LOVO-693977 format. One record per residue (C-alpha): residue number from 1; chain; x, y, z. Coordinates in Angstrom, 3 decimals. Layout:
<rs>
+-----+-------+----------+----------+----------+
|   n | chain |       px |       py |       pz |
+-----+-------+----------+----------+----------+
| NUM |     A |        X |        Y |        Z |
...
+-----+-------+----------+----------+----------+
</rs>
This chain:
<rs>
+-----+-------+----------+----------+----------+
|   n | chain |       px |       py |       pz |
+-----+-------+----------+----------+----------+
|   1 |     A |   36.407 |  -71.740 |  -28.441 |
|   2 |     A |   39.350 |  -73.838 |  -27.520 |
|   3 |     A |   42.238 |  -71.622 |  -25.814 |
|   4 |     A |   44.248 |  -72.905 |  -28.410 |
|   5 |     A |   42.391 |  -70.999 |  -31.029 |
|   6 |     A |   42.252 |  -68.033 |  -28.916 |
|   7 |     A |   45.586 |  -68.263 |  -28.552 |
|   8 |     A |   46.592 |  -68.712 |  -32.267 |
|   9 |     A |   43.860 |  -66.204 |  -33.739 |
|  10 |     A |   45.087 |  -62.832 |  -31.212 |
|  11 |     A |   48.573 |  -64.009 |  -31.893 |
|  12 |     A |   47.685 |  -63.355 |  -35.896 |
|  13 |     A |   45.823 |  -60.601 |  -34.799 |
|  14 |     A |   48.525 |  -58.981 |  -32.690 |
|  15 |     A |   51.069 |  -59.824 |  -35.015 |
|  16 |     A |   49.404 |  -58.090 |  -37.969 |
|  17 |     A |   48.272 |  -54.909 |  -35.840 |
|  18 |     A |   52.007 |  -54.543 |  -34.387 |
|  19 |     A |   54.439 |  -56.098 |  -36.789 |
|  20 |     A |   56.022 |  -59.245 |  -36.021 |
|  21 |     A |   59.448 |  -57.774 |  -34.938 |
|  22 |     A |   57.833 |  -55.747 |  -32.543 |
|  23 |     A |   55.613 |  -58.562 |  -30.902 |
|  24 |     A |   58.630 |  -61.000 |  -30.644 |
|  25 |     A |   60.150 |  -58.040 |  -28.982 |
|  26 |     A |   57.570 |  -58.356 |  -26.341 |
|  27 |     A |   57.153 |  -61.273 |  -25.895 |
|  28 |     A |   60.394 |  -61.798 |  -25.582 |
|  29 |     A |   60.925 |  -59.284 |  -22.791 |
|  30 |     A |   60.274 |  -60.925 |  -19.161 |
|  31 |     A |   61.432 |  -64.559 |  -20.589 |
|  32 |     A |   60.377 |  -67.454 |  -18.915 |
|  33 |     A |   58.777 |  -65.198 |  -16.097 |
|  34 |     A |   57.106 |  -63.154 |  -18.906 |
|  35 |     A |   55.407 |  -66.382 |  -20.704 |
|  36 |     A |   51.958 |  -65.900 |  -18.050 |
|  37 |     A |   51.525 |  -62.662 |  -18.769 |
|  38 |     A |   52.173 |  -63.053 |  -22.754 |
|  39 |     A |   49.272 |  -65.702 |  -22.582 |
|  40 |     A |   46.747 |  -63.978 |  -21.243 |
|  41 |     A |   47.432 |  -60.325 |  -23.720 |
|  42 |     A |   47.200 |  -63.040 |  -26.668 |
|  43 |     A |   44.649 |  -65.695 |  -26.017 |
|  44 |     A |   42.076 |  -63.190 |  -24.301 |
|  45 |     A |   43.224 |  -59.531 |  -25.016 |
|  46 |     A |   43.347 |  -60.633 |  -28.633 |
|  47 |     A |   41.998 |  -63.312 |  -28.999 |
|  48 |     A |   38.468 |  -62.673 |  -28.002 |
|  49 |     A |   38.136 |  -58.821 |  -26.908 |
|  50 |     A |   40.368 |  -57.412 |  -29.327 |
|  51 |     A |   39.294 |  -60.787 |  -31.640 |
|  52 |     A |   35.525 |  -59.195 |  -31.509 |
|  53 |     A |   33.736 |  -57.237 |  -33.569 |
|  54 |     A |   30.823 |  -55.179 |  -32.354 |
|  55 |     A |   33.246 |  -52.330 |  -33.092 |
|  56 |     A |   35.996 |  -51.901 |  -36.239 |
|  57 |     A |   40.086 |  -51.800 |  -34.725 |
|  58 |     A |   40.098 |  -48.422 |  -35.917 |
|  59 |     A |   37.481 |  -47.002 |  -33.321 |
|  60 |     A |   39.168 |  -50.052 |  -30.495 |
|  61 |     A |   42.383 |  -48.172 |  -31.664 |
|  62 |     A |   41.422 |  -44.566 |  -30.912 |
|  63 |     A |   39.787 |  -46.099 |  -27.398 |
|  64 |     A |   43.216 |  -47.593 |  -26.197 |
|  65 |     A |   45.148 |  -44.471 |  -27.105 |
|  66 |     A |   42.397 |  -41.817 |  -24.883 |
|  67 |     A |   42.830 |  -44.747 |  -21.867 |
|  68 |     A |   46.279 |  -45.939 |  -22.444 |
|  69 |     A |   47.682 |  -41.664 |  -22.144 |
|  70 |     A |   44.248 |  -41.005 |  -19.510 |
|  71 |     A |   46.093 |  -43.555 |  -17.715 |
|  72 |     A |   50.083 |  -42.230 |  -18.168 |
|  73 |     A |   51.116 |  -45.326 |  -19.234 |
|  74 |     A |   53.690 |  -44.289 |  -21.872 |
|  75 |     A |   55.261 |  -47.202 |  -23.772 |
|  76 |     A |   51.954 |  -49.357 |  -23.918 |
|  77 |     A |   50.367 |  -45.148 |  -25.621 |
|  78 |     A |   53.376 |  -45.731 |  -27.937 |
|  79 |     A |   52.270 |  -49.381 |  -29.165 |
|  80 |     A |   49.454 |  -48.297 |  -29.643 |
|  81 |     A |   48.998 |  -45.362 |  -31.247 |
|  82 |     A |   51.222 |  -47.486 |  -33.885 |
|  83 |     A |   48.707 |  -49.934 |  -33.805 |
|  84 |     A |   45.887 |  -47.779 |  -34.687 |
|  85 |     A |   47.414 |  -46.417 |  -37.854 |
|  86 |     A |   48.041 |  -49.968 |  -38.575 |
|  87 |     A |   44.416 |  -49.897 |  -38.518 |
|  88 |     A |   43.723 |  -46.879 |  -40.568 |
|  89 |     A |   43.538 |  -44.334 |  -38.026 |
|  90 |     A |   44.130 |  -40.992 |  -39.014 |
|  91 |     A |   46.701 |  -38.233 |  -37.185 |
|  92 |     A |   43.396 |  -35.959 |  -37.443 |
|  93 |     A |   41.331 |  -38.469 |  -35.854 |
|  94 |     A |   44.094 |  -39.599 |  -32.747 |
|  95 |     A |   45.103 |  -35.376 |  -32.386 |
|  96 |     A |   40.810 |  -35.678 |  -31.915 |
|  97 |     A |   41.237 |  -38.190 |  -28.883 |
|  98 |     A |   43.729 |  -36.155 |  -27.610 |
|  99 |     A |   42.104 |  -33.050 |  -27.354 |
| 100 |     A |   39.356 |  -35.312 |  -25.571 |
| 101 |     A |   42.249 |  -35.872 |  -23.581 |
| 102 |     A |   43.548 |  -32.682 |  -22.630 |
| 103 |     A |   39.495 |  -31.451 |  -21.471 |
| 104 |     A |   38.678 |  -34.780 |  -19.200 |
| 105 |     A |   42.045 |  -36.307 |  -17.453 |
| 106 |     A |   44.257 |  -32.771 |  -18.304 |
| 107 |     A |   47.342 |  -30.726 |  -20.049 |
| 108 |     A |   49.912 |  -32.001 |  -18.077 |
| 109 |     A |   48.335 |  -36.000 |  -19.659 |
| 110 |     A |   47.515 |  -34.224 |  -23.418 |
| 111 |     A |   50.870 |  -33.119 |  -23.630 |
| 112 |     A |   52.817 |  -36.111 |  -22.729 |
| 113 |     A |   50.269 |  -38.017 |  -24.667 |
| 114 |     A |   51.091 |  -35.035 |  -27.783 |
| 115 |     A |   54.411 |  -35.155 |  -27.538 |
| 116 |     A |   54.262 |  -39.308 |  -28.335 |
| 117 |     A |   52.054 |  -39.479 |  -30.844 |
| 118 |     A |   53.509 |  -36.632 |  -32.639 |
| 119 |     A |   56.985 |  -39.328 |  -32.533 |
| 120 |     A |   55.278 |  -41.793 |  -33.503 |
| 121 |     A |   53.343 |  -40.064 |  -36.826 |
| 122 |     A |   56.537 |  -38.501 |  -37.605 |
| 123 |     A |   58.500 |  -41.926 |  -37.543 |
| 124 |     A |   55.821 |  -43.312 |  -39.568 |
| 125 |     A |   56.267 |  -40.379 |  -41.672 |
| 126 |     A |   53.018 |  -38.995 |  -41.016 |
| 127 |     A |   53.887 |  -35.602 |  -39.699 |
| 128 |     A |   56.632 |  -32.979 |  -39.981 |
+-----+-------+----------+----------+----------+
</rs>
């Protein structure tokens, strides 16, 4: 597959998952300095790996939530929580992932992830 095809497919998928405004903001965040990184994210993360069909998008989103929370990446966790909702994940599914996180990555990581998830779910009207 041509790199330009991957780039276009990845940008389309990323925009569908997170919304045009969010993607444009992230792509512009580091100006010209960040363009090579954004190319990698669009072409390879979303144009290749996220575009594969062995796992449904919702499953990939739940995996990303667990990884970002376990790694202590709150900004990326927030991004992928929003993507998970867009991909059809329920608050209950997100909660289950975060409970596993508590057991395998620790209570501090789970506390922070629950805080961020609750904010995102409230913002999206999925939780009181």
